[in-house]
MIPAPA-207356 format. One record per atom (N, C-alpha, C, O, CB): x, y, z; atom name. Coordinates in nm, 2 decimals, decimal comma, m for minus. Glycine has a CB too. Layout:
BEGIN
+--------+--------+--------+-------+
:     c1 :     c2 :     c3 : atomo :
+--------+--------+--------+-------+
:      X :      Y :      Z :    CA :
...
+--------+--------+--------+-------+
//
This chain:
BEGIN
+--------+--------+--------+-------+
:     c1 :     c2 :     c3 : atomo :
+--------+--------+--------+-------+
:   0,10 :  m0,13 :   0,00 :     N :
:   0,00 :   0,00 :  m0,01 :    CA :
:   0,08 :   0,14 :   0,00 :     C :
:   0,03 :   0,24 :  m0,05 :     O :
:  m0,11 :   0,00 :   0,12 :    CB :
:   0,19 :   0,14 :   0,07 :     N :
:   0,27 :   0,24 :   0,08 :    CA :
:   0,33 :   0,28 :  m0,03 :     C :
:   0,35 :   0,40 :  m0,04 :     O :
:   0,36 :   0,21 :   0,16 :    CB :
:   0,36 :   0,19 :  m0,15 :     N :
:   0,42 :   0,21 :  m0,26 :    CA :
:   0,29 :   0,29 :  m0,36 :     C :
:   0,32 :   0,38 :  m0,44 :     O :
:   0,48 :   0,05 :  m0,32 :    CB :
:   0,17 :   0,26 :  m0,35 :     N :
:   0,07 :   0,33 :  m0,40 :    CA :
:   0,02 :   0,44 :  m0,35 :     C :
:  m0,08 :   0,49 :  m0,41 :     O :
:  m0,02 :   0,27 :  m0,41 :    CB :
:   0,08 :   0,52 :  m0,23 :     N :
:   0,04 :   0,66 :  m0,20 :    CA :
:   0,09 :   0,76 :  m0,31 :     C :
:   0,19 :   0,74 :  m0,38 :     O :
:   0,11 :   0,69 :  m0,06 :    CB :
:   0,01 :   0,87 :  m0,32 :     N :
:   0,09 :   0,98 :  m0,37 :    CA :
:   0,19 :   1,00 :  m0,30 :     C :
:   0,20 :   0,97 :  m0,18 :     O :
:   0,02 :   1,09 :  m0,39 :    CB :
:   0,30 :   1,07 :  m0,38 :     N :
:   0,46 :   1,14 :  m0,33 :    CA :
:   0,45 :   1,21 :  m0,20 :     C :
:   0,53 :   1,21 :  m0,11 :     O :
:   0,52 :   1,26 :  m0,44 :    CB :
:   0,33 :   1,29 :  m0,21 :     N :
:   0,31 :   1,38 :  m0,08 :    CA :
:   0,26 :   1,30 :   0,04 :     C :
:   0,30 :   1,31 :   0,15 :     O :
:   0,21 :   1,50 :  m0,11 :    CB :
:   0,15 :   1,22 :   0,01 :     N :
:   0,11 :   1,12 :   0,12 :    CA :
:   0,24 :   1,03 :   0,19 :     C :
:   0,26 :   1,03 :   0,31 :     O :
:   0,00 :   1,02 :   0,05 :    CB :
:   0,32 :   0,96 :   0,09 :     N :
:   0,42 :   0,87 :   0,12 :    CA :
:   0,52 :   0,95 :   0,18 :     C :
:   0,58 :   0,89 :   0,27 :     O :
:   0,47 :   0,78 :   0,01 :    CB :
:   0,57 :   1,07 :   0,16 :     N :
:   0,66 :   1,14 :   0,24 :    CA :
:   0,61 :   1,17 :   0,36 :     C :
:   0,68 :   1,15 :   0,46 :     O :
:   0,70 :   1,27 :   0,17 :    CB :
:   0,47 :   1,22 :   0,38 :     N :
:   0,43 :   1,24 :   0,51 :    CA :
:   0,43 :   1,12 :   0,62 :     C :
:   0,46 :   1,14 :   0,73 :     O :
:   0,30 :   1,30 :   0,50 :    CB :
:   0,38 :   1,02 :   0,56 :     N :
:   0,40 :   0,87 :   0,64 :    CA :
:   0,54 :   0,85 :   0,68 :     C :
:   0,57 :   0,81 :   0,79 :     O :
:   0,36 :   0,74 :   0,55 :    CB :
:   0,63 :   0,88 :   0,57 :     N :
:   0,78 :   0,84 :   0,63 :    CA :
:   0,81 :   0,95 :   0,76 :     C :
:   0,86 :   0,91 :   0,87 :     O :
:   0,92 :   0,86 :   0,51 :    CB :
:   0,78 :   1,07 :   0,73 :     N :
:   0,84 :   1,16 :   0,82 :    CA :
:   0,76 :   1,12 :   0,97 :     C :
:   0,81 :   1,12 :   1,08 :     O :
:   0,82 :   1,34 :   0,75 :    CB :
:   0,64 :   1,11 :   0,94 :     N :
:   0,56 :   1,06 :   1,07 :    CA :
:   0,62 :   0,93 :   1,15 :     C :
:   0,66 :   0,93 :   1,27 :     O :
:   0,41 :   1,02 :   1,04 :    CB :
:   0,63 :   0,83 :   1,06 :     N :
:   0,69 :   0,72 :   1,14 :    CA :
:   0,82 :   0,76 :   1,21 :     C :
:   0,84 :   0,73 :   1,33 :     O :
:   0,72 :   0,59 :   1,05 :    CB :
:   0,90 :   0,81 :   1,14 :     N :
:   1,05 :   0,86 :   1,19 :    CA :
:   0,98 :   0,93 :   1,34 :     C :
:   1,01 :   0,87 :   1,45 :     O :
:   1,15 :   1,01 :   1,04 :    CB :
:   0,90 :   1,06 :   1,35 :     N :
:   0,84 :   1,10 :   1,48 :    CA :
:   0,80 :   0,99 :   1,57 :     C :
:   0,84 :   0,99 :   1,69 :     O :
:   0,72 :   1,19 :   1,45 :    CB :
:   0,72 :   0,89 :   1,53 :     N :
:   0,66 :   0,78 :   1,60 :    CA :
:   0,80 :   0,71 :   1,67 :     C :
:   0,79 :   0,67 :   1,79 :     O :
:   0,57 :   0,68 :   1,50 :    CB :
:   0,88 :   0,70 :   1,62 :     N :
:   1,02 :   0,61 :   1,67 :    CA :
:   1,06 :   0,67 :   1,76 :     C :
:   1,14 :   0,60 :   1,82 :     O :
:   1,13 :   0,57 :   1,57 :    CB :
:   1,06 :   0,80 :   1,80 :     N :
:   1,11 :   0,87 :   1,88 :    CA :
:   1,00 :   0,90 :   1,99 :     C :
:   1,04 :   0,87 :   2,11 :     O :
:   1,16 :   0,99 :   1,81 :    CB :
:   0,89 :   0,94 :   1,97 :     N :
:   0,77 :   0,98 :   2,06 :    CA :
:   0,66 :   0,91 :   2,03 :     C :
:   0,56 :   0,97 :   1,98 :     O :
:   0,74 :   1,11 :   2,05 :    CB :
:   0,65 :   0,77 :   2,04 :     N :
:   0,51 :   0,67 :   1,99 :    CA :
:   0,40 :   0,73 :   2,05 :     C :
:   0,30 :   0,73 :   1,98 :     O :
:   0,50 :   0,52 :   2,04 :    CB :
:   0,41 :   0,79 :   2,16 :     N :
:   0,28 :   0,81 :   2,24 :    CA :
:   0,23 :   0,95 :   2,21 :     C :
:   0,11 :   0,97 :   2,20 :     O :
:   0,29 :   0,79 :   2,39 :    CB :
:   0,30 :   1,03 :   2,21 :     N :
:   0,29 :   1,16 :   2,17 :    CA :
:   0,24 :   1,20 :   2,00 :     C :
:   0,16 :   1,30 :   1,97 :     O :
:   0,44 :   1,21 :   2,19 :    CB :
:   0,28 :   1,13 :   1,93 :     N :
:   0,25 :   1,12 :   1,77 :    CA :
:   0,13 :   1,05 :   1,76 :     C :
:   0,06 :   1,06 :   1,65 :     O :
:   0,37 :   1,05 :   1,67 :    CB :
:   0,09 :   0,97 :   1,84 :     N :
:  m0,02 :   0,87 :   1,80 :    CA :
:  m0,12 :   0,89 :   1,89 :     C :
:  m0,11 :   0,96 :   1,99 :     O :
:   0,03 :   0,71 :   1,81 :    CB :
:  m0,23 :   0,83 :   1,86 :     N :
:  m0,36 :   0,82 :   1,94 :    CA :
:  m0,38 :   0,67 :   1,98 :     C :
:  m0,32 :   0,58 :   1,92 :     O :
:  m0,49 :   0,87 :   1,85 :    CB :
:  m0,45 :   0,65 :   2,08 :     N :
:  m0,51 :   0,51 :   2,09 :    CA :
:  m0,59 :   0,45 :   1,99 :     C :
:  m0,67 :   0,53 :   1,93 :     O :
:  m0,59 :   0,51 :   2,21 :    CB :
:  m0,60 :   0,33 :   1,96 :     N :
:  m0,69 :   0,29 :   1,83 :    CA :
:  m0,77 :   0,20 :   1,91 :     C :
:  m0,71 :   0,10 :   1,96 :     O :
:  m0,61 :   0,21 :   1,70 :    CB :
:  m0,90 :   0,23 :   1,94 :     N :
:  m1,00 :   0,17 :   2,02 :    CA :
:  m0,98 :   0,17 :   2,15 :     C :
:  m0,98 :   0,28 :   2,21 :     O :
:  m1,03 :   0,05 :   1,99 :    CB :
:  m0,95 :   0,05 :   2,23 :     N :
:  m0,93 :   0,07 :   2,36 :    CA :
:  m0,77 :   0,08 :   2,39 :     C :
:  m0,68 :   0,03 :   2,33 :     O :
:  m0,98 :  m0,04 :   2,44 :    CB :
:  m0,76 :   0,17 :   2,48 :     N :
:  m0,62 :   0,22 :   2,51 :    CA :
:  m0,55 :   0,11 :   2,60 :     C :
:  m0,55 :   0,10 :   2,73 :     O :
:  m0,62 :   0,37 :   2,59 :    CB :
:  m0,48 :   0,00 :   2,49 :     N :
:  m0,41 :  m0,07 :   2,57 :    CA :
:  m0,25 :  m0,06 :   2,60 :     C :
:  m0,16 :  m0,12 :   2,66 :     O :
:  m0,43 :  m0,19 :   2,52 :    CB :
:  m0,25 :   0,08 :   2,52 :     N :
:  m0,11 :   0,10 :   2,52 :    CA :
:  m0,01 :   0,04 :   2,41 :     C :
:   0,11 :   0,07 :   2,41 :     O :
:  m0,08 :   0,05 :   2,64 :    CB :
:  m0,05 :  m0,04 :   2,33 :     N :
:   0,00 :  m0,11 :   2,22 :    CA :
:  m0,07 :  m0,06 :   2,07 :     C :
:   0,00 :   0,00 :   1,99 :     O :
:  m0,01 :  m0,27 :   2,25 :    CB :
:  m0,20 :  m0,09 :   2,04 :     N :
:  m0,25 :  m0,04 :   1,95 :    CA :
:  m0,26 :   0,09 :   1,91 :     C :
:  m0,31 :   0,16 :   2,00 :     O :
:  m0,33 :  m0,08 :   1,94 :    CB :
:  m0,22 :   0,16 :   1,81 :     N :
:  m0,22 :   0,32 :   1,81 :    CA :
:  m0,25 :   0,35 :   1,67 :     C :
:  m0,22 :   0,27 :   1,58 :     O :
:  m0,08 :   0,40 :   1,86 :    CB :
:  m0,32 :   0,46 :   1,66 :     N :
:  m0,36 :   0,51 :   1,51 :    CA :
:  m0,28 :   0,66 :   1,51 :     C :
:  m0,27 :   0,75 :   1,60 :     O :
:  m0,54 :   0,54 :   1,49 :    CB :
:  m0,22 :   0,66 :   1,38 :     N :
:  m0,13 :   0,78 :   1,34 :    CA :
:  m0,22 :   0,87 :   1,23 :     C :
:  m0,26 :   0,83 :   1,12 :     O :
:   0,02 :   0,73 :   1,25 :    CB :
:  m0,25 :   0,98 :   1,28 :     N :
:  m0,33 :   1,05 :   1,17 :    CA :
:  m0,26 :   1,16 :   1,12 :     C :
:  m0,19 :   1,22 :   1,20 :     O :
:  m0,46 :   1,11 :   1,23 :    CB :
:  m0,25 :   1,19 :   1,00 :     N :
:  m0,19 :   1,28 :   0,92 :    CA :
:  m0,28 :   1,35 :   0,81 :     C :
:  m0,37 :   1,29 :   0,76 :     O :
:  m0,09 :   1,22 :   0,86 :    CB :
:  m0,27 :   1,47 :   0,78 :     N :
:  m0,35 :   1,53 :   0,70 :    CA :
:  m0,37 :   1,44 :   0,57 :     C :
:  m0,49 :   1,44 :   0,52 :     O :
:  m0,30 :   1,66 :   0,68 :    CB :
:  m0,27 :   1,36 :   0,50 :     N :
:  m0,32 :   1,29 :   0,37 :    CA :
:  m0,31 :   1,14 :   0,41 :     C :
:  m0,32 :   1,05 :   0,32 :     O :
:  m0,21 :   1,34 :   0,22 :    CB :
:  m0,29 :   1,10 :   0,55 :     N :
:  m0,25 :   0,94 :   0,56 :    CA :
:  m0,29 :   0,90 :   0,69 :     C :
:  m0,28 :   0,97 :   0,79 :     O :
:  m0,08 :   0,90 :   0,54 :    CB :
:  m0,34 :   0,79 :   0,70 :     N :
:  m0,36 :   0,73 :   0,84 :    CA :
:  m0,29 :   0,59 :   0,84 :     C :
:  m0,27 :   0,52 :   0,74 :     O :
:  m0,52 :   0,71 :   0,89 :    CB :
:  m0,26 :   0,57 :   0,96 :     N :
:  m0,17 :   0,41 :   0,97 :    CA :
:  m0,22 :   0,35 :   1,08 :     C :
:  m0,22 :   0,44 :   1,17 :     O :
:   0,02 :   0,41 :   0,99 :    CB :
:  m0,27 :   0,23 :   1,12 :     N :
:  m0,28 :   0,15 :   1,22 :    CA :
:  m0,15 :   0,11 :   1,24 :     C :
:  m0,08 :   0,08 :   1,14 :     O :
:  m0,38 :   0,04 :   1,20 :    CB :
:  m0,10 :   0,11 :   1,39 :     N :
:   0,02 :   0,08 :   1,46 :    CA :
:   0,01 :  m0,03 :   1,57 :     C :
:  m0,08 :  m0,02 :   1,66 :     O :
:   0,07 :   0,20 :   1,51 :    CB :
:   0,12 :  m0,13 :   1,56 :     N :
:   0,14 :  m0,16 :   1,71 :    CA :
:   0,26 :  m0,11 :   1,76 :     C :
:   0,36 :  m0,14 :   1,69 :     O :
:   0,14 :  m0,30 :   1,75 :    CB :
:   0,28 :  m0,04 :   1,88 :     N :
:   0,39 :  m0,02 :   1,94 :    CA :
:   0,42 :  m0,09 :   2,08 :     C :
:   0,34 :  m0,11 :   2,17 :     O :
:   0,40 :   0,11 :   1,95 :    CB :
:   0,57 :  m0,14 :   2,05 :     N :
:   0,59 :  m0,22 :   2,16 :    CA :
:   0,71 :  m0,16 :   2,22 :     C :
:   0,82 :  m0,18 :   2,17 :     O :
:   0,61 :  m0,36 :   2,12 :    CB :
:   0,70 :  m0,08 :   2,33 :     N :
:   0,79 :   0,00 :   2,38 :    CA :
:   0,91 :  m0,06 :   2,42 :     C :
:   1,02 :  m0,02 :   2,39 :     O :
:   0,75 :   0,07 :   2,49 :    CB :
:   0,86 :  m0,20 :   2,51 :     N :
:   0,99 :  m0,28 :   2,56 :    CA :
:   1,08 :  m0,35 :   2,46 :     C :
:   1,20 :  m0,37 :   2,48 :     O :
:   0,94 :  m0,38 :   2,66 :    CB :
:   1,02 :  m0,39 :   2,34 :     N :
:   1,11 :  m0,44 :   2,23 :    CA :
:   1,15 :  m0,32 :   2,13 :     C :
:   1,22 :  m0,35 :   2,04 :     O :
:   1,02 :  m0,54 :   2,14 :    CB :
:   1,12 :  m0,22 :   2,17 :     N :
:   1,14 :  m0,09 :   2,05 :    CA :
:   1,10 :  m0,13 :   1,92 :     C :
:   1,18 :  m0,11 :   1,83 :     O :
:   1,30 :  m0,05 :   2,03 :    CB :
:   0,99 :  m0,18 :   1,89 :     N :
:   0,94 :  m0,22 :   1,76 :    CA :
:   0,81 :  m0,14 :   1,74 :     C :
:   0,74 :  m0,11 :   1,83 :     O :
:   0,91 :  m0,37 :   1,75 :    CB :
:   0,78 :  m0,11 :   1,59 :     N :
:   0,65 :  m0,06 :   1,58 :    CA :
:   0,61 :  m0,15 :   1,43 :     C :
:   0,68 :  m0,16 :   1,33 :     O :
:   0,65 :   0,11 :   1,58 :    CB :
:   0,50 :  m0,19 :   1,46 :     N :
:   0,45 :  m0,29 :   1,33 :    CA :
:   0,33 :  m0,21 :   1,28 :     C :
:   0,23 :  m0,17 :   1,35 :     O :
:   0,40 :  m0,46 :   1,38 :    CB :
:   0,36 :  m0,20 :   1,15 :     N :
:   0,24 :  m0,13 :   1,07 :    CA :
:   0,15 :  m0,23 :   1,03 :     C :
:   0,20 :  m0,33 :   0,97 :     O :
:   0,29 :  m0,05 :   0,95 :    CB :
:   0,01 :  m0,21 :   1,04 :     N :
:  m0,10 :  m0,32 :   1,02 :    CA :
:  m0,20 :  m0,26 :   0,92 :     C :
:  m0,28 :  m0,34 :   0,87 :     O :
:  m0,19 :  m0,36 :   1,16 :    CB :
:  m0,20 :  m0,16 :   0,89 :     N :
:  m0,27 :  m0,07 :   0,80 :    CA :
:  m0,24 :   0,09 :   0,74 :     C :
:  m0,22 :   0,19 :   0,81 :     O :
:  m0,39 :  m0,07 :   0,87 :    CB :
:  m0,25 :   0,08 :   0,61 :     N :
:  m0,20 :   0,26 :   0,58 :    CA :
:  m0,33 :   0,27 :   0,47 :     C :
:  m0,37 :   0,18 :   0,39 :     O :
:   0,01 :   0,30 :   0,47 :    CB :
:  m0,40 :   0,39 :   0,50 :     N :
:  m0,51 :   0,43 :   0,42 :    CA :
:  m0,47 :   0,58 :   0,38 :     C :
:  m0,44 :   0,66 :   0,47 :     O :
:  m0,65 :   0,42 :   0,50 :    CB :
:  m0,48 :   0,60 :   0,26 :     N :
:  m0,47 :   0,76 :   0,21 :    CA :
:  m0,61 :   0,82 :   0,29 :     C :
:  m0,71 :   0,75 :   0,30 :     O :
:  m0,49 :   0,76 :   0,01 :    CB :
:  m0,60 :   0,94 :   0,32 :     N :
:  m0,70 :   1,02 :   0,35 :    CA :
:  m0,76 :   1,11 :   0,22 :     C :
:  m0,69 :   1,14 :   0,13 :     O :
:  m0,64 :   1,10 :   0,45 :    CB :
:  m0,90 :   1,14 :   0,24 :     N :
:  m0,96 :   1,20 :   0,13 :    CA :
:  m1,02 :   1,33 :   0,16 :     C :
:  m1,08 :   1,39 :   0,07 :     O :
:  m1,07 :   1,11 :   0,09 :    CB :
+--------+--------+--------+-------+
//
């Protein structure tokens, strides 16, 4: 999906994920129940559903959607 985003949305997602790596709970919001793991990243051109594991220092991308 990432490859099919428009260039602006792709660049926005890349920069946002870099921010999430440094501050995952400031740059994202809870996705559903706030379990501290499942997060949503919302930017003007793109939305991503993530799983953040602070202990293992990993971020897994589950879904990417362009915003309209």
